[in-house]
C-alpha positions as CSV (number, residue, x, y, z in Angstrom):
1,M,-51.0,71.2,77.8
2,T,-51.9,73.1,74.7
3,N,-53.1,71.5,71.5
4,L,-49.9,70.5,69.7
5,L,-49.8,70.4,65.9
6,K,-48.5,67.3,64.1
7,L,-48.3,67.1,60.3
8,R,-46.9,64.6,57.9
9,A,-45.9,65.2,54.2
10,Q,-45.1,62.8,51.4
11,D,-45.9,64.9,48.3
12,S,-45.9,68.4,47.1
13,E,-49.5,69.1,48.2
14,D,-48.6,68.1,51.8
15,V,-45.5,70.3,51.7
16,Q,-47.7,73.3,50.7
17,V,-49.6,72.8,54.0
18,I,-46.4,72.6,56.1
19,S,-44.9,75.6,54.2
20,A,-48.0,77.7,55.0
21,V,-47.9,76.7,58.7
22,L,-44.1,77.6,58.9
23,Q,-44.3,80.9,57.0
24,D,-42.5,83.5,59.1
25,A,-41.0,80.9,61.5
26,I,-37.8,82.0,63.2
27,A,-35.0,79.5,62.4
28,P,-31.8,79.7,64.3
29,A,-28.9,78.2,62.3
30,C,-27.7,76.4,65.5
31,D,-30.9,74.4,65.4
32,M,-30.4,72.9,62.0
33,Q,-28.6,69.7,61.4
34,Y,-28.0,67.2,58.5
35,Q,-27.6,63.7,59.9
36,S,-25.9,62.2,56.8
37,E,-25.7,58.6,58.1
38,A,-29.5,58.6,58.9
39,K,-30.2,60.7,55.8
40,N,-32.3,63.1,57.9
41,F,-32.4,66.9,58.0
42,V,-33.7,68.3,61.2
43,M,-34.6,71.9,62.0
44,V,-36.2,73.4,65.1
45,V,-38.0,76.6,64.6
46,Q,-40.2,79.1,66.5
47,R,-43.3,79.1,64.4
48,L,-46.1,81.7,64.5
49,R,-49.4,80.0,65.5
50,R,-52.0,81.3,63.2
51,E,-54.5,78.6,63.8
52,T,-55.6,79.8,67.2
53,A,-57.9,82.7,68.1
54,G,-56.7,85.7,70.1
55,A,-53.3,87.3,70.3
56,P,-50.5,85.9,68.1
57,E,-48.3,83.3,69.7
58,R,-45.1,81.4,68.9
59,I,-44.4,77.8,69.7
60,C,-41.4,75.5,69.1
61,S,-41.7,73.0,66.2
62,A,-39.4,70.4,64.9
63,L,-39.3,69.7,61.1
64,T,-37.7,66.4,60.2
65,I,-37.2,65.4,56.6
66,K,-36.2,61.8,56.0
67,G,-34.5,60.5,52.8
68,V,-32.1,63.4,52.4
69,M,-29.2,62.4,50.1
70,A,-27.4,65.8,50.0
71,V,-27.7,69.4,51.3
72,Q,-26.6,72.5,49.5
73,T,-26.8,76.0,50.9
74,Q,-27.0,79.5,49.3
75,G,-26.4,82.6,51.4
76,I,-26.1,80.6,54.6
77,D,-23.1,79.1,56.4
78,L,-24.6,76.6,58.9
79,R,-21.3,76.8,60.8
80,V,-22.2,80.4,61.8
81,T,-24.5,79.2,64.6
82,D,-25.6,82.6,65.9
83,R,-27.4,83.4,62.7
84,I,-31.2,83.7,62.9
85,L,-33.2,83.1,59.7
86,D,-36.8,83.9,58.8
87,L,-38.4,81.0,56.9
88,L,-40.6,82.2,54.0
89,A,-41.5,79.0,52.2
90,I,-40.7,75.4,51.4
91,M,-40.9,74.4,47.7
92,V,-40.8,70.9,46.1
93,N,-39.2,70.3,42.7
94,A,-40.0,66.7,41.6
95,G,-39.6,67.4,37.9
96,T,-36.0,66.5,37.6
97,D,-33.8,63.3,37.8
98,K,-33.0,64.3,41.4
99,P,-36.0,65.6,43.3
100,F,-35.4,68.2,45.9
101,L,-37.0,70.4,48.6
102,T,-35.9,74.0,48.9
103,L,-36.3,75.9,52.2
104,I,-36.4,79.6,51.3
105,F,-35.4,82.2,53.9
106,A,-35.5,86.0,53.9
107,G,-32.4,87.7,52.5
108,D,-32.1,85.4,49.5
109,A,-30.9,82.5,51.7
110,K,-31.8,78.9,50.7
111,I,-31.2,75.3,51.8
112,R,-31.7,72.7,49.0
113,L,-32.3,69.1,50.1
114,E,-31.8,66.4,47.5
115,V,-34.2,63.7,48.4
116,S,-35.1,60.1,47.6
117,D,-38.1,58.2,48.9
118,W,-38.6,61.1,51.3
119,A,-41.1,62.0,54.0
120,A,-41.4,65.0,56.3
121,A,-42.9,65.5,59.7
122,L,-43.7,68.7,61.6
123,E,-44.4,68.5,65.4
124,D,-44.9,71.2,68.0
125,F,-43.5,70.8,71.4
126,G,-43.5,72.8,74.6
127,E,-45.9,75.7,75.5
128,P,-46.6,78.7,73.4
129,W,-45.7,82.2,74.3
130,P,-46.9,85.6,73.2
131,A,-45.4,86.7,69.8
132,Q,-43.7,90.1,69.9
133,C,-44.9,90.9,66.4
134,N,-47.3,89.5,63.8
135,P,-45.9,89.7,60.3
136,C,-48.3,91.0,57.8
137,H,-48.1,90.0,54.1
138,D,-49.9,92.6,52.0
139,S,-50.6,90.9,48.7
140,A,-51.3,94.2,47.0
141,A,-47.8,95.5,48.0
142,A,-46.2,92.4,46.6
143,S,-47.6,92.9,43.1
């Protein structure tokens, strides 16, 4: 069995680490669910493993965010289950009366999670497989 990544987050600095690990993860809409009674948002993604040497690989990872009071979407209908999203970043906004986490996807799509006394966990599962491409983010091109 491969070394499986397990991360926990309880503040904005922790979320920055999880966000970096999940950059360019493939996120099928059918693998996202808000469990309102448990106040959990769960998302299974195929993340790009950048922490290993050699050829790029992908591995399945589950992101669970506890303490989610409400979910809002922009540019995404989670009922359209065949949609595939590319996760770009996760941001924390704690400077308001209602703190929230925002999952930002390519194509101007977002999921905003209103949170209270929240915690997040990211856990790999299964075996990795070769990635078909390795996204490159040229910082010079972005400026």
